[in-house]
N, C-alpha and C positions, 0 to 999 in steps of 0.2 A: 455483470456481477451484482452483488447485493443480497443474495440469498445466503445469509450468514450461516444458517444451520447446514446447508449443503456444503459450503466452503469448509466449515469445521470438520465435516465428515471426510471430505476429500483430503484435507491436510493431515487428518489422523491416519488415513490410509497411505498417504504419500506426502510427507512434509516438504519434500524438495519442490513440489509444485509451487509453493509460495515464493521460492527463490528463482523461478523461471525468468529468464531474460532473453531478449532477442534484439535485433537491431533497432527496435522501437522503444526499448527500455524494459520496464518491469510491470507487474500487475498494478503497482501504485499509479500508473498512468491510465488505468482503465476503471477508476472508481465510479460509483453511482453519482448522479447529479445531486441527489438529496444529501445535504451535508451530514445529517444524523446517520444515515446509512453509510455514507462514505467514511465517516469517522470510525464507525464500528468495523467496517471491512479493513480499513487501514490499521487499526489496532490489532486485528486478527493476523493480518499479513506480517506486521512487525513482530508479533509474538511467535510467528513461525519462521522467522529468520530472514525476511526480505531486507534488502540493503537500501535504506532511504537515500544515500548519496548517489546512487546510480544515475547516470546521465543519459538522456535520450540521444538519438542520432543527431538532433538539431542543437545539442548542448544544453538542454533544459533539465534541471533537476525535478524530481517528483514534487518537492515543495513548491517550486516555481510554477509548475504545471497546475497544481491544486490552487494556488493563489490566482492564477489566470482564470480558473474555472469558478472563482468566487467561493472556494472551499477554504475559508480563512482558518477555521479551527483545525482542519486537516493539515494545512500548510504549517501551522504552529506545531502540531504533533510531530511532523516529519523533520522539523528543525530543532526539536528539544532533545538534548542528549539525555538518555535514560540508560540505566544499567541493563543487565540481561533480561530479556522478556521471555515469558513462558505462556504457551497457549492454554 
C-alpha cells in the first residue's frame, strides 16, 4: 500500500474495499513503513469507512499495531474520536 492516488481510484470504484477485513484484521494493519505515507493512507481508509477499533487475530488494535511499528502519529489518529469522515 501507499500509492494513494491508486487507492482513491479503487475506493471510488468500490468503497467497500476499505472496509475489507479477514482473520488478520483490516487494511490499517498493512500501512506503509513511512509515517507520512502511512498517515495519508490511514486518513483515506478512515474517510472510506474503515473501522479503527477492529482487532486482529492476536487481539491487537490497529492503533496498537501502528504504535509497535513506530507510527506514533498514525496511532494517535486511530485513537482520536472524530465525527463522520468523507473521502
